[in-house]
N, CA and C of each residue as an Amber inpcrd file, in Angstrom:
protein
   279
   1.5560000  19.1240000 -49.8540000   1.5180000  19.3410000 -48.2630000
  -0.2910000  18.7230000 -48.6980000  -0.8040000  18.0980000 -47.4610000
  -2.2910000  17.4380000 -47.8160000  -2.8280000  18.3060000 -47.4200000
  -4.4260000  17.7590000 -48.1020000  -5.5600000  18.6540000 -47.0540000
  -5.4380000  19.0400000 -45.7520000  -5.3910000  17.5480000 -45.0250000
  -5.5130000  17.3480000 -43.4560000  -4.6580000  18.8960000 -42.7600000
  -3.4900000  18.3420000 -43.7160000  -1.9210000  18.5210000 -42.7590000
  -1.9680000  20.2240000 -43.0580000  -2.6690000  20.4430000 -44.0050000
  -3.2420000  22.1730000 -44.3920000  -3.4600000  22.7340000 -43.6640000
  -4.9110000  22.0690000 -43.3600000  -5.8040000  22.5040000 -42.0300000
  -5.2060000  22.6460000 -41.0530000  -4.1550000  21.1740000 -40.6400000
  -4.0320000  21.4320000 -38.6570000  -2.5470000  22.2810000 -39.2330000
  -1.8920000  22.9360000 -39.9930000  -0.9640000  24.1540000 -39.9830000
  -1.7990000  25.2250000 -39.4620000  -3.3180000  25.7330000 -39.8370000
  -4.4500000  26.7810000 -39.8350000  -5.8720000  26.2360000 -39.2590000
  -4.9020000  26.2170000 -38.2910000  -6.5900000  25.7720000 -37.4540000
  -7.2950000  27.0520000 -37.3100000  -6.5280000  28.2380000 -36.7980000
  -7.5140000  29.1590000 -36.6170000  -7.4730000  30.0330000 -37.2910000
  -6.9270000  29.9820000 -38.7960000  -7.6290000  31.2500000 -40.3330000
  -8.7360000  30.4820000 -40.1890000  -8.6030000  28.8530000 -40.4000000
 -10.1990000  28.6520000 -41.5640000 -11.1090000  28.7180000 -39.4810000
 -10.8530000  28.6600000 -38.5990000 -11.6600000  29.2690000 -37.6440000
 -12.1270000  30.1960000 -37.2440000 -11.4090000  31.0760000 -37.8910000
 -12.3840000  32.5320000 -38.1740000 -13.2680000  32.7630000 -39.3830000
 -12.0280000  32.4200000 -40.5690000 -12.8500000  31.8400000 -41.8730000
 -13.8720000  31.6860000 -42.1450000 -13.7060000  30.7010000 -41.7670000
 -15.3930000  29.5010000 -41.9720000 -16.7690000  30.5110000 -41.7980000
 -17.0080000  30.8280000 -40.7380000 -18.0940000  31.8310000 -41.0640000
 -18.3860000  33.0850000 -41.9680000 -16.8950000  33.0610000 -42.4140000
 -16.9600000  34.3660000 -43.1520000 -17.4810000  34.4280000 -44.3890000
 -16.8760000  33.4540000 -44.4770000 -17.2550000  31.8440000 -46.3170000
 -18.6610000  31.9280000 -46.3360000 -19.2510000  31.1300000 -45.4190000
 -20.0250000  31.2140000 -45.4260000 -20.9040000  31.7330000 -45.5410000
 -20.7710000  32.7980000 -44.6910000 -22.4730000  34.3280000 -44.3420000
 -22.0350000  34.7200000 -46.2230000 -20.7360000  34.8360000 -47.1230000
 -20.8660000  35.3060000 -48.1010000 -21.3460000  34.3540000 -49.0810000
 -21.2970000  33.1580000 -48.7760000 -21.7760000  32.1340000 -49.7630000
 -24.1310000  32.1660000 -49.7160000 -23.7210000  32.5610000 -48.3340000
 -25.8320000  32.8760000 -48.1340000 -25.8940000  33.9700000 -49.5820000
 -25.2740000  34.8640000 -49.4410000 -25.6890000  35.7870000 -50.1020000
 -26.3470000  35.3440000 -51.7950000 -25.9330000  34.2310000 -52.3050000
 -26.0590000  33.2910000 -53.4410000 -27.1160000  32.0080000 -52.9070000
 -28.1810000  32.3520000 -52.0380000 -29.0220000  31.6670000 -51.7960000
 -30.6340000  32.5610000 -52.2030000 -31.3990000  32.1950000 -52.9680000
 -32.5600000  32.2450000 -53.3010000 -33.0070000  32.7730000 -51.3670000
 -34.1410000  34.0690000 -50.9650000 -34.9980000  33.9750000 -50.6910000
 -35.8040000  33.6520000 -49.8850000 -36.6970000  32.2040000 -51.2270000
 -37.7240000  31.8460000 -50.4120000 -37.1220000  31.0620000 -50.0950000
 -35.5080000  30.5630000 -50.3030000 -35.6160000  29.1320000 -49.9730000
 -34.5210000  28.5970000 -48.6650000 -35.4670000  29.3780000 -47.2460000
 -35.7340000  29.1510000 -46.1340000 -35.1150000  27.8160000 -45.5910000
 -35.2210000  26.5900000 -45.7900000 -34.9460000  25.4810000 -45.3640000
 -33.3290000  25.2460000 -46.0750000 -33.2320000  25.5200000 -46.9240000
 -31.9480000  25.4070000 -47.5660000 -30.9220000  26.2670000 -46.9490000
 -31.1920000  27.5850000 -47.0120000 -30.7730000  28.7890000 -45.3210000
 -30.8680000  28.2590000 -44.6280000 -31.1060000  27.7900000 -44.0700000
 -30.7780000  26.7760000 -42.3120000 -30.2730000  25.6230000 -42.5760000
 -30.8400000  24.9820000 -42.8650000 -29.3200000  23.5830000 -43.1320000
 -27.8030000  24.0010000 -44.2120000 -28.1360000  24.6990000 -44.4870000
 -26.5610000  25.2760000 -45.0300000 -25.2900000  26.3450000 -43.6120000
 -26.0290000  27.0840000 -42.8950000 -26.2980000  27.7640000 -41.6590000
 -25.5100000  26.6160000 -41.1150000 -27.1440000  25.8330000 -40.3400000
 -26.4080000  24.7910000 -38.9390000 -25.0870000  23.9640000 -40.0110000
 -24.8750000  23.3860000 -41.1070000 -23.9900000  22.5620000 -41.2510000
 -22.9560000  23.2510000 -41.1040000 -22.3790000  24.7240000 -41.3230000
 -21.1620000  25.9790000 -41.5970000 -20.8170000  25.8790000 -39.8240000
 -21.9190000  25.9580000 -39.0660000 -22.1880000  26.2110000 -37.3960000
 -21.2480000  24.8730000 -36.8150000 -21.9710000  23.8260000 -37.5730000
 -21.7370000  22.1490000 -37.0770000 -19.8280000  21.9780000 -36.8970000
 -19.6540000  22.4810000 -38.3000000 -18.2360000  22.4730000 -39.1540000
 -16.9640000  23.4260000 -38.0560000 -17.8770000  24.0160000 -37.5570000
 -17.3080000  25.1760000 -37.1230000 -16.9860000  24.0860000 -35.8700000
 -17.7060000  24.7960000 -34.8640000 -18.2380000  23.6190000 -33.3290000
 -16.7980000  22.3980000 -33.6600000 -16.9080000  22.0050000 -34.5250000
 -15.5600000  20.7480000 -34.7490000 -14.6490000  21.1950000 -35.0470000
 -14.1280000  22.6010000 -35.7040000 -13.1290000  22.7550000 -35.9210000
 -12.5130000  23.1570000 -34.8630000 -13.3630000  23.5820000 -33.6990000
 -13.0750000  24.3900000 -32.5380000 -12.6290000  23.3570000 -31.7270000
 -12.5260000  22.3890000 -31.5520000 -12.8720000  20.8060000 -30.7130000
 -11.4570000  20.7170000 -30.9590000 -11.1050000  20.4050000 -32.9140000
  -9.8750000  20.5630000 -33.2930000  -8.8240000  21.1920000 -32.1210000
  -9.1700000  22.0420000 -32.3650000  -8.5030000  23.3250000 -31.7180000
  -7.9380000  23.7920000 -30.1690000  -9.5810000  23.0340000 -29.3360000
  -9.2730000  22.5830000 -27.4840000  -8.1390000  21.2150000 -27.8260000
  -8.7070000  20.5790000 -28.3790000  -7.2860000  18.8680000 -28.8290000
  -5.2640000  19.6720000 -28.4460000  -5.4090000  20.4590000 -29.4650000
  -3.8820000  20.9080000 -29.6790000  -3.5890000  21.9450000 -28.7340000
  -4.2470000  22.5980000 -28.1750000  -3.8300000  23.2200000 -27.1230000
  -3.4750000  23.1150000 -25.9220000  -2.3790000  22.8020000 -25.5940000
  -1.7500000  22.8390000 -24.3880000  -1.8450000  23.2790000 -23.0610000
  -2.8020000  23.8540000 -22.5460000  -2.7570000  24.2440000 -20.8850000
  -1.6370000  24.4290000 -19.8050000  -1.0500000  23.1620000 -19.6440000
   0.4840000  23.4880000 -19.4580000   1.4480000  24.8060000 -19.3140000
   1.7610000  24.9930000 -21.0080000   2.3630000  25.4030000 -21.3560000
   1.9380000  27.3850000 -21.4830000   2.8290000  28.1080000 -20.6340000
   2.8710000  29.1300000 -20.8330000   3.4790000  30.1430000 -22.1060000
   3.0810000  29.2160000 -23.1600000   3.5300000  30.0220000 -24.3240000
   2.0480000  30.0280000 -26.0070000   3.3280000  30.8960000 -26.4920000
   2.3280000  31.2930000 -28.1750000   1.9640000  29.3090000 -28.6520000
   0.8370000  29.3330000 -28.8290000   0.6690000  27.7650000 -29.1920000
  -0.2700000  28.1570000 -30.3580000  -0.3510000  27.2210000 -32.0570000
  -1.3720000  27.4430000 -32.9540000  -0.5040000  28.3760000 -33.7500000
   1.0800000  28.8340000 -33.5820000   0.9770000  30.3610000 -34.1650000
   0.9610000  29.7500000 -35.7580000   0.2710000  30.9710000 -36.2060000
   0.1460000  31.3560000 -37.8970000   1.1090000  32.6660000 -37.5250000
   2.1980000  31.9130000 -38.9090000   2.7980000  33.8980000 -39.3210000
   3.1420000  33.9920000 -41.2140000   2.4570000  34.8030000 -41.4880000
   2.3870000  35.0260000 -42.9690000   3.3030000  36.2880000 -42.9820000
   4.2040000  36.6650000 -44.1400000   4.7290000  37.6870000 -44.9720000
   3.2000000  38.8620000 -44.8300000   3.7290000  39.7840000 -44.2840000
   1.8660000  41.3960000 -44.4310000   2.7090000  42.1810000 -45.5070000
   3.5140000  42.4980000 -45.7740000   3.9380000  43.7470000 -46.4560000
   5.3260000  42.8980000 -47.4970000   5.4870000  42.3900000 -48.4900000
   6.3000000  42.1540000 -49.2460000   7.4580000  43.5780000 -48.9090000
   9.1570000  42.8310000 -49.3050000  10.4710000  43.3790000 -49.4380000
  10.1330000  43.5080000 -47.8440000   9.7990000  43.5840000 -46.5950000
  10.3710000  44.2010000 -45.7880000  10.2760000  43.4200000 -44.5840000
  10.3620000  43.6950000 -43.1440000  10.4500000  42.2880000 -41.9870000
   8.9060000  42.0420000 -41.7030000   8.2450000  42.9830000 -42.0350000
   7.0700000  42.5620000 -40.5990000   6.1780000  42.0550000 -41.4250000
   5.0650000  41.0530000 -40.6720000   5.1900000  39.4330000 -39.8990000
   3.6940000  40.0840000 -39.7970000   2.4620000  39.1160000 -40.2050000
   1.2310000  39.2500000 -39.4950000   1.0990000  37.6460000 -38.6580000
   0.4410000  37.5030000 -37.6120000   0.8570000  36.3570000 -37.2440000
  -0.0480000  36.0220000 -35.8680000  -0.4360000  35.2040000 -35.6130000
  -1.7720000  34.8400000 -34.5600000  -1.1140000  33.6170000 -34.0880000
  -2.4760000  34.1170000 -32.8090000  -2.2240000  32.2010000 -31.9580000
  -2.5480000  32.8880000 -30.2680000  -2.5840000  31.4740000 -29.9170000
  -2.7640000  31.7550000 -28.4450000  -2.1570000  31.3450000 -27.4700000
  -2.0330000  31.5680000 -26.2220000  -1.1570000  31.3450000 -25.1880000
  -1.9950000  31.1880000 -23.8730000  -1.2300000  30.5360000 -23.0670000
  -2.4940000  30.0730000 -21.5780000  -1.6130000  31.0500000 -20.4880000
  -2.0530000  31.4520000 -19.4900000  -0.8920000  32.2930000 -18.8840000
  -1.5700000  32.6330000 -17.2800000  -1.3710000  32.9970000 -16.7220000
  -2.0480000  32.6980000 -15.1350000  -2.5400000  34.5420000 -14.9530000
  -4.0950000  34.7150000 -14.5580000  -4.2060000  35.4270000 -14.3750000
  -3.8630000  36.9140000 -14.0170000  -4.2080000  38.0900000 -14.4230000
  -3.1440000  39.0730000 -14.5820000  -1.6080000  39.6360000 -14.3210000
  -1.3830000  38.5880000 -15.7460000   0.0360000  38.8930000 -16.5390000
  -0.0080000  38.3850000 -17.5250000
């Protein structure tokens, strides 16, 4: 599986995890490097915005089903799964 295909299958995870990884990486920047911190933060923010545009592009609002779903085993040797996904439904339902 190529990197692009992997990103395409895990857009929600990347969208949620990228800011956390970026914040963790900021711990390794020196406090005196304010310009570097700002530039890195801007880079992470722009990447997050571009990934959110991919999510919006792949979401079909006409379907009232879970979309962009990711499922992974949560507890080994059980039938439990952890999943995430977005759905569109009429308000109030």
